C-alpha positions as CSV (number, residue, x, y, z in Angstrom):
1,M,-44.7,59.9,-7.5
2,T,-45.5,61.5,-10.8
3,L,-43.1,64.1,-12.0
4,V,-44.8,67.4,-12.8
5,A,-43.3,70.0,-15.0
6,R,-43.4,73.6,-14.0
7,S,-46.2,74.2,-16.4
8,G,-48.3,71.9,-14.3
9,R,-48.5,69.2,-17.0
10,A,-47.4,65.7,-15.9
11,L,-44.4,64.2,-17.6
12,P,-44.9,60.9,-19.5
13,R,-44.2,57.6,-17.7
14,V,-41.0,57.4,-19.6
15,P,-39.6,61.0,-19.2
16,A,-37.1,60.5,-22.0
17,L,-40.0,60.6,-24.4
18,A,-40.7,64.2,-23.4
19,V,-37.1,65.1,-24.5
20,L,-37.6,63.2,-27.8
21,S,-40.9,65.0,-28.3
22,H,-39.1,68.3,-27.9
23,H,-36.6,67.5,-30.6
24,L,-39.2,66.1,-32.9
25,V,-41.3,69.3,-32.6
26,G,-38.3,71.3,-33.5
27,Y,-37.5,69.0,-36.4
28,R,-41.1,69.3,-37.7
29,R,-40.4,72.9,-38.5
30,T,-37.2,72.2,-40.4
31,W,-37.6,68.8,-42.1
32,R,-38.7,70.2,-45.4
33,A,-35.3,71.9,-45.9
34,G,-33.5,68.5,-45.7
35,V,-35.9,66.0,-47.2
36,F,-34.9,67.0,-50.8
37,S,-31.2,66.6,-50.1
38,S,-31.8,63.3,-48.3
39,F,-32.7,61.8,-51.7
40,L,-30.7,64.1,-54.0
41,L,-27.3,63.6,-52.3
42,P,-27.5,59.8,-52.4
43,A,-28.4,60.0,-56.1
44,L,-25.5,62.3,-56.9
45,T,-23.1,60.3,-54.8
46,V,-24.1,57.1,-56.5
47,L,-23.8,58.7,-60.0
48,G,-20.5,60.4,-59.2
49,F,-18.7,57.6,-57.4
50,G,-20.5,54.4,-58.4
51,V,-21.3,55.1,-62.0
52,G,-18.6,57.7,-62.9
53,V,-15.6,56.3,-61.0
54,G,-17.0,52.8,-61.4
55,A,-16.6,53.1,-65.1
56,Y,-12.8,53.0,-64.6
57,V,-12.9,50.0,-62.3
58,D,-13.8,47.6,-65.1
59,R,-13.3,44.4,-63.1
60,G,-15.0,45.6,-60.0
61,V,-13.8,44.6,-56.5
62,D,-13.5,40.9,-55.6
63,G,-15.6,40.1,-58.7
64,V,-18.4,42.5,-57.6
65,P,-19.3,45.5,-59.8
66,Y,-17.9,48.7,-58.2
67,L,-21.3,50.3,-57.7
68,A,-22.7,47.3,-55.9
69,W,-19.5,47.1,-53.8
70,L,-19.5,50.8,-53.0
71,V,-23.2,51.4,-52.0
72,P,-23.1,49.6,-48.6
73,G,-20.0,51.6,-47.7
74,L,-21.8,54.8,-48.6
75,I,-24.9,53.8,-46.6
76,A,-22.7,53.1,-43.5
77,S,-20.8,56.4,-44.1
78,T,-24.1,58.3,-44.3
79,A,-25.3,56.9,-41.0
80,F,-21.9,57.7,-39.5
81,Q,-21.8,61.3,-40.7
82,V,-25.5,62.0,-39.7
83,A,-24.8,60.7,-36.2
84,V,-21.7,62.8,-35.9
85,G,-23.4,65.9,-37.3
86,E,-26.3,65.6,-35.0
87,S,-24.1,65.0,-32.0
88,T,-21.6,67.9,-32.3
89,W,-22.9,71.4,-32.7
90,P,-26.4,70.7,-31.5
91,V,-25.0,69.2,-28.2
92,L,-22.5,72.1,-27.8
93,S,-25.2,74.7,-28.4
94,N,-27.5,73.1,-25.9
95,F,-24.8,73.6,-23.3
96,R,-23.1,76.8,-24.3
97,W,-25.4,79.0,-26.3
98,I,-29.1,78.2,-26.0
99,R,-28.7,76.2,-22.8
100,T,-31.6,73.9,-23.5
101,Y,-30.2,71.1,-21.3
102,H,-30.1,73.5,-18.3
103,A,-33.8,74.2,-18.8
104,Q,-34.6,70.5,-19.1
105,V,-32.7,69.5,-16.0
106,A,-34.8,72.1,-14.1
107,A,-38.1,70.8,-15.6
108,P,-37.3,68.4,-13.7
109,L,-35.7,65.7,-15.8
110,R,-32.9,63.3,-14.9
111,I,-29.6,63.3,-16.7
112,G,-30.3,59.9,-18.2
113,D,-33.7,61.2,-19.5
114,I,-32.1,64.2,-21.2
115,L,-29.3,62.1,-22.8
116,A,-31.6,59.2,-23.8
117,G,-34.2,61.5,-25.4
118,H,-31.6,63.4,-27.5
119,L,-29.8,60.2,-28.5
120,A,-33.2,58.7,-29.6
121,F,-33.7,61.7,-31.8
122,V,-30.2,61.3,-33.3
123,L,-31.0,57.6,-34.1
124,F,-34.3,58.7,-35.7
125,R,-32.3,61.0,-38.0
126,V,-29.8,58.2,-38.7
127,L,-32.7,55.8,-39.5
128,T,-34.5,58.1,-41.9
129,S,-31.4,59.1,-43.7
130,T,-30.3,55.5,-44.1
131,L,-33.7,54.5,-45.4
132,A,-33.7,57.3,-48.0
133,F,-30.2,56.2,-49.2
134,L,-31.4,52.6,-49.3
135,L,-34.4,53.5,-51.4
136,V,-32.3,55.5,-53.9
137,T,-29.7,52.8,-54.3
138,A,-32.5,50.2,-54.8
139,L,-33.7,52.2,-57.7
140,F,-30.2,52.0,-59.2
141,G,-30.3,48.2,-58.9
142,A,-27.3,48.2,-56.6
143,L,-28.8,45.9,-53.9
144,R,-28.0,42.3,-54.6
145,S,-29.6,40.5,-51.7
146,P,-32.9,40.7,-49.7
147,W,-30.7,40.9,-46.6
148,A,-30.1,44.5,-47.6
149,V,-32.9,45.5,-45.2
150,A,-30.5,44.5,-42.3
151,V,-28.5,47.7,-43.0
152,L,-31.2,49.6,-41.2
153,P,-30.7,48.1,-37.7
154,V,-26.9,48.0,-38.4
155,S,-26.9,51.7,-39.2
156,V,-28.8,52.5,-36.0
157,L,-26.3,50.6,-33.9
158,L,-23.4,52.2,-35.8
159,G,-25.1,55.6,-35.2
160,L,-25.3,54.9,-31.5
161,A,-21.7,53.7,-31.3
162,V,-20.6,57.0,-32.8
163,A,-23.1,59.4,-31.4
164,A,-22.7,58.4,-27.7
165,P,-18.9,59.2,-27.4
166,T,-19.4,62.2,-29.6
167,F,-22.0,63.5,-27.1
168,A,-19.4,63.1,-24.4
169,Y,-16.8,65.0,-26.4
170,A,-19.1,67.9,-27.5
171,A,-20.3,68.3,-23.9
172,A,-16.8,68.5,-22.5
173,V,-15.2,71.0,-24.9
174,P,-15.3,74.7,-24.2
175,G,-15.9,75.9,-27.8
176,D,-16.7,74.9,-31.4
177,S,-13.1,75.1,-32.5
178,Y,-12.6,71.8,-30.8
179,L,-15.3,70.3,-33.0
180,A,-13.3,71.3,-36.1
181,L,-10.3,69.4,-34.7
182,L,-12.5,66.4,-34.2
183,F,-13.5,66.4,-37.8
184,R,-10.0,67.1,-39.1
185,F,-8.2,64.4,-37.0
186,A,-10.8,61.7,-36.4
187,I,-14.0,61.9,-38.6
188,I,-12.4,62.6,-42.0
189,P,-9.6,60.0,-41.6
190,M,-12.2,57.5,-40.5
191,A,-14.4,58.2,-43.5
192,L,-11.4,57.9,-45.9
193,F,-9.7,54.8,-44.5
194,A,-12.5,52.6,-43.2
195,G,-13.2,50.7,-46.4
196,V,-15.9,52.9,-47.8
197,F,-14.3,53.6,-51.2
198,F,-11.6,50.9,-51.5
199,P,-10.7,47.7,-49.7
200,V,-8.9,48.1,-46.3
201,E,-6.5,45.3,-47.3
202,S,-4.9,47.6,-49.9
203,L,-3.7,49.9,-47.1
204,P,-0.3,49.7,-45.3
205,V,-0.3,47.7,-42.2
206,G,-0.4,50.6,-39.8
207,L,-3.4,52.3,-41.5
208,R,-5.1,48.9,-41.8
209,Q,-5.0,48.4,-38.0
210,F,-6.4,52.0,-37.6
211,A,-9.3,51.1,-40.0
212,Y,-10.1,47.9,-38.1
213,A,-10.2,49.8,-34.8
214,T,-12.8,52.3,-36.1
215,P,-16.5,51.6,-35.6
216,L,-17.2,52.7,-39.1
217,W,-15.3,49.8,-40.6
218,H,-17.4,47.3,-38.6
219,G,-20.5,49.0,-39.9
220,V,-19.2,49.0,-43.5
221,D,-18.4,45.3,-43.3
222,L,-21.8,44.4,-41.9
223,C,-23.7,46.5,-44.5
224,R,-21.6,45.1,-47.3
225,A,-22.2,41.6,-46.3
226,A,-26.0,42.3,-46.1
227,T,-26.3,44.0,-49.5
228,L,-24.1,41.5,-51.3
229,G,-25.5,38.5,-49.5
230,V,-22.1,37.2,-48.4
231,A,-20.4,36.5,-45.1
232,P,-18.6,39.5,-43.5
233,Q,-14.8,39.5,-42.9
234,W,-15.4,39.3,-39.2
235,S,-18.1,37.3,-37.5
236,V,-21.5,39.1,-37.2
237,T,-21.4,38.6,-33.5
238,G,-17.9,40.1,-33.2
239,H,-19.0,43.2,-35.2
240,L,-22.1,43.7,-33.1
241,L,-20.3,43.3,-29.8
242,Y,-17.6,45.7,-30.9
243,L,-20.2,48.4,-31.8
244,A,-22.1,47.7,-28.6
245,V,-18.9,48.3,-26.6
246,W,-18.4,51.6,-28.3
247,A,-22.1,52.5,-27.6
248,G,-22.0,51.4,-24.0
249,A,-18.7,53.2,-23.2
250,G,-19.9,56.3,-25.0
251,W,-23.1,56.3,-23.0
252,W,-21.1,56.0,-19.7
253,L,-18.8,58.8,-20.7
254,A,-21.6,61.1,-21.9
255,R,-23.6,60.6,-18.8
256,R,-20.6,61.4,-16.6
257,V,-19.9,64.6,-18.5
258,F,-23.5,65.7,-18.6
259,Q,-23.7,65.1,-14.8
260,R,-20.7,67.2,-14.2
261,Q,-21.9,70.0,-16.5
262,L,-25.5,70.2,-15.3
263,V,-25.6,69.2,-11.7
264,V,-24.1,71.8,-9.3
């Protein structure tokens, strides 16, 4: 039986596409405000860290110029931060303030449709932000291998591995102060110690194990291997499976929390 919205218009055969369309329509009104920064921030970051700081790292890292070594970490970090940013306050507001999810579940849409459609929009944002960063760094000559295009699917998988559990967390907390705690005690430490700016091997053993456990390090290692044209520290299959486990567990948790919050 075809699902019919209250307006009388039939929902698409894949109802999650209706949710994705909702988010894209909203983004169509605001994308101009962010498109400039999508290219400006990568350029400033590469100039500040890659060229500025890199001038003091005269021997590079493992024989690789610091700029070329840093760029894949920044690409993975960008995907990570966009995924977290789109999965915290937007999700909380859809539950607590504007209550968009409550309207969608009454449309009628299933919990899986609501979650899948919003996650698809987050991955769209991750993909476009990563693509912008990749184009900027290519102009700086920081990509040393044609395999650099592989950072796009890797960034999308990393984004899903981060966004799905963040959806579950943002849906469960009672207020935005808990999101500040998430950034302070999880997101910022991950960004600092996951091998983006310096090799993880230079860390003490305890912090090194923390870095290896984070999804960001696995994304960084894959992106660095792709842009430099070298083998990653772990196997490619191991990295992908680890990120897939994070994504799958996060989806399961998010769906349970959404179900508890939206279904009476």
